[in-house]
C-alpha positions as CSV (number, residue, x, y, z in Angstrom):
1,M,-29.9,153.0,7.1
2,K,-27.9,155.4,4.9
3,I,-26.8,157.5,7.9
4,L,-25.8,154.3,9.8
5,A,-23.9,153.0,6.8
6,M,-21.9,156.3,6.5
7,A,-21.4,156.4,10.3
8,E,-20.0,152.8,10.2
9,K,-17.6,153.8,7.5
10,E,-16.4,156.8,9.6
11,L,-16.0,154.7,12.7
12,R,-13.9,152.1,10.8
13,E,-11.7,154.7,9.0
14,Y,-11.2,157.3,11.7
15,V,-12.4,156.3,15.2
16,L,-11.4,152.7,15.6
17,K,-7.7,153.4,14.9
18,P,-4.9,153.2,17.5
19,G,-4.0,156.8,17.0
20,S,-7.5,158.1,17.6
21,I,-8.1,155.9,20.6
22,S,-4.8,156.7,22.2
23,W,-5.3,160.5,21.6
24,G,-8.8,160.1,23.2
25,I,-7.1,158.7,26.3
26,V,-3.9,160.7,26.6
27,F,-5.4,164.1,26.1
28,P,-7.9,163.9,29.0
29,L,-5.2,162.3,31.2
30,V,-2.6,165.0,30.6
31,F,-5.3,167.7,30.8
32,T,-6.7,166.4,34.1
33,L,-3.3,165.9,35.7
34,A,-2.2,169.4,34.8
35,F,-5.1,170.9,36.7
36,A,-5.3,168.3,39.5
37,I,-1.6,168.8,40.4
38,R,-2.0,172.6,40.4
39,F,-5.3,172.8,42.3
40,G,-5.8,169.5,44.1
41,D,-9.5,169.7,44.8
42,V,-11.1,170.1,41.3
43,D,-14.8,169.7,42.0
44,H,-15.7,173.1,40.8
45,L,-13.3,172.8,37.8
46,A,-14.5,169.3,36.8
47,P,-17.5,170.4,34.7
48,G,-15.3,172.9,32.8
49,L,-12.5,170.4,32.3
50,L,-15.1,167.9,31.0
51,S,-16.6,170.4,28.6
52,I,-13.1,171.4,27.3
53,S,-12.2,167.8,26.7
54,V,-15.4,167.2,24.7
55,L,-14.9,170.4,22.8
56,F,-11.4,169.6,21.7
57,G,-12.1,166.0,21.1
58,T,-15.2,166.5,18.8
59,T,-14.0,169.5,16.9
60,S,-10.5,168.0,16.3
61,F,-11.9,164.7,15.1
62,V,-14.6,166.0,12.8
63,S,-12.5,168.8,11.2
64,S,-9.6,166.4,10.7
65,S,-11.7,163.9,8.9
66,V,-13.2,166.6,6.6
67,I,-9.7,168.2,6.0
68,F,-8.3,164.7,5.1
69,E,-11.1,163.9,2.7
70,R,-11.2,167.4,1.1
71,R,-7.4,167.3,0.5
72,L,-7.4,163.8,-1.0
73,R,-10.7,164.7,-2.9
74,T,-12.4,161.6,-1.5
75,F,-15.2,163.7,-0.1
76,E,-16.7,163.8,-3.6
77,R,-17.4,160.1,-3.4
78,L,-20.0,160.7,-0.8
79,L,-21.6,163.4,-3.0
80,V,-22.2,161.0,-5.9
81,A,-23.7,158.4,-3.6
82,P,-27.5,158.2,-3.3
83,V,-27.5,160.2,0.0
84,G,-28.6,163.7,0.8
85,Y,-26.4,166.6,2.1
86,F,-28.2,166.5,5.4
87,E,-27.6,162.8,5.8
88,I,-23.9,163.3,5.2
89,V,-23.7,166.1,7.8
90,L,-25.7,164.1,10.3
91,A,-23.6,161.0,9.9
92,K,-20.4,163.0,10.5
93,V,-21.8,164.8,13.5
94,L,-23.1,161.6,15.0
95,V,-19.7,159.9,14.8
96,G,-17.9,163.0,16.1
97,S,-20.4,163.0,19.0
98,L,-19.5,159.3,19.8
99,F,-15.9,160.2,19.9
100,G,-16.6,163.2,22.1
101,L,-18.6,160.9,24.5
102,F,-15.6,158.6,24.6
103,V,-13.3,161.5,25.4
104,G,-15.8,162.8,27.9
105,F,-16.2,159.6,29.9
106,T,-12.5,159.1,29.8
107,S,-12.0,162.5,31.4
108,L,-14.7,161.8,33.9
109,L,-12.9,158.6,34.9
110,F,-9.6,160.4,35.3
111,L,-11.3,163.2,37.3
112,R,-13.0,161.0,39.8
113,P,-10.0,160.3,42.1
114,F,-9.5,164.1,42.5
115,T,-13.1,165.0,43.3
116,V,-14.8,165.0,46.6
117,Y,-18.4,164.8,45.5
118,G,-19.9,162.2,43.1
119,V,-22.1,162.9,40.1
120,W,-25.5,164.3,41.3
121,N,-27.5,163.1,38.3
122,P,-25.8,160.6,35.9
123,W,-28.7,160.6,33.4
124,L,-28.8,164.4,33.2
125,L,-25.0,164.3,32.9
126,L,-25.3,161.9,29.9
127,L,-27.9,164.2,28.3
128,F,-25.8,167.3,28.6
129,L,-22.6,165.4,27.4
130,T,-24.5,164.2,24.4
131,L,-25.9,167.6,23.5
132,S,-22.5,169.2,24.1
133,A,-20.8,166.6,21.9
134,M,-23.3,167.1,19.0
135,C,-23.2,170.9,19.3
136,F,-19.4,171.0,19.2
137,S,-19.3,168.4,16.4
138,G,-21.6,170.6,14.3
139,L,-19.4,173.6,15.1
140,G,-16.2,171.7,14.0
141,L,-17.9,170.5,10.8
142,Y,-19.1,173.9,9.9
143,I,-15.7,175.5,10.4
144,A,-14.0,172.8,8.3
145,L,-16.4,173.4,5.5
146,I,-16.4,177.2,5.4
147,V,-12.6,177.7,5.1
148,E,-11.4,177.8,1.5
149,N,-8.1,176.0,2.3
150,P,-8.9,172.9,4.4
151,I,-5.4,173.0,6.1
152,N,-6.4,176.3,7.7
153,A,-9.4,174.8,9.5
154,M,-7.4,174.0,12.7
155,T,-6.1,177.6,12.9
156,W,-9.6,179.0,12.8
157,L,-10.8,176.4,15.3
158,N,-8.1,177.4,17.8
159,L,-9.1,181.0,17.3
160,I,-12.5,180.0,18.5
161,R,-11.8,177.3,21.0
162,L,-9.1,178.9,23.1
163,P,-11.0,182.1,23.9
164,M,-14.1,180.0,24.8
165,M,-12.1,178.3,27.6
166,F,-11.9,181.6,29.4
167,T,-15.3,183.2,28.4
168,S,-17.4,180.2,29.3
169,G,-16.7,179.9,33.0
170,A,-14.9,176.6,32.4
171,I,-11.8,177.6,34.4
172,V,-12.9,180.7,36.3
173,S,-16.5,181.4,37.3
174,L,-18.2,184.1,35.3
175,L,-19.4,185.6,38.6
176,L,-15.9,186.7,39.3
177,F,-15.8,188.9,36.2
178,P,-17.4,192.4,35.7
179,H,-21.1,192.4,34.8
180,W,-20.4,193.4,31.2
181,F,-18.3,190.3,30.7
182,L,-21.5,188.2,31.3
183,A,-22.7,189.3,27.9
184,V,-19.6,187.7,26.4
185,G,-20.1,184.6,28.3
186,L,-23.7,184.3,27.3
187,A,-22.6,184.6,23.6
188,T,-20.3,181.6,24.0
189,P,-21.7,178.2,23.1
190,M,-19.5,176.5,25.6
191,T,-21.0,178.4,28.5
192,Y,-24.2,176.4,28.3
193,S,-22.3,173.1,28.2
194,V,-20.3,174.0,31.3
195,E,-23.4,175.3,33.2
196,G,-25.4,172.2,32.3
197,L,-22.6,169.8,33.3
198,R,-22.1,171.7,36.5
199,F,-25.7,171.4,37.5
200,S,-25.7,167.7,36.5
201,M,-22.5,167.0,38.6
202,L,-22.8,169.4,41.5
203,H,-26.5,170.3,41.6
204,Y,-25.9,174.1,41.2
205,Y,-25.2,176.5,38.5
206,D,-23.5,179.9,38.3
207,V,-25.3,182.1,35.8
208,V,-27.5,180.0,33.4
209,N,-30.5,177.9,34.4
210,P,-30.0,174.3,33.3
211,L,-33.3,174.2,31.4
212,Y,-32.1,177.3,29.4
213,S,-28.8,175.6,28.8
214,L,-30.5,172.6,27.5
215,L,-32.6,174.6,25.1
216,V,-29.7,176.7,23.8
217,L,-27.5,173.6,23.2
218,L,-30.4,172.0,21.3
219,I,-31.0,175.1,19.2
220,L,-27.2,175.5,18.5
221,T,-27.0,171.9,17.4
222,L,-29.8,172.3,14.9
223,L,-28.3,175.6,13.8
224,F,-24.9,174.1,13.1
225,L,-26.5,171.2,11.3
226,Y,-28.5,173.6,9.1
227,L,-25.4,175.8,8.4
228,S,-23.2,172.8,7.5
229,T,-25.9,171.4,5.2
230,S,-26.3,174.8,3.4
231,R,-22.5,175.2,3.1
232,L,-22.2,171.7,1.7
233,E,-24.8,172.5,-0.9
234,N,-23.1,175.7,-1.9
235,L,-19.6,174.2,-1.9
236,Y,-20.4,171.4,-4.3
């Protein structure tokens, strides 16, 4: 009940706002059209574009809410409430994941007219989208908490997000790179999101078995939840 109450507060204050909803629609639309106009047939690109949209949607939302609360010193109100650190972290990650799912399904809707094949397994797609959104939300929350100056969180996030677009196989398949580059790809969290979504949508994968992708995303989600909780305890 405590987690749901905090999540409801986050939804009211940050998600259910015209600015958040419009950004969640405009960003996938512009991003999809940019690649669709350039490449036309985007079936192979669709899982990567979907993962990129979820990555930017979740991390931007979660980190922005934390930055806003830390700068206005309203974050301390949560800390004096009768809730634990893990409950605060989980509530923020859950709301960030909901926003990520909204962005993801919006992207999927815009991608559909430019794809030839349908979604192979919708339920598996939902599972990988949910895990990806939770993993990326945890990442965004942890980055927003570890920076000393909250305003620098977006800078650090971009230093992580932008390289991941090219090291995860989201835009160009990892099979086209030298073998040593696969090590870089396997160290990139987004790789497992892209590979899982690719298998869910197109029934094939490039370098990572979908079961392995599922396990890694789950482990990374739990890891980011733990790291964010520990950082919150040390920060306050």
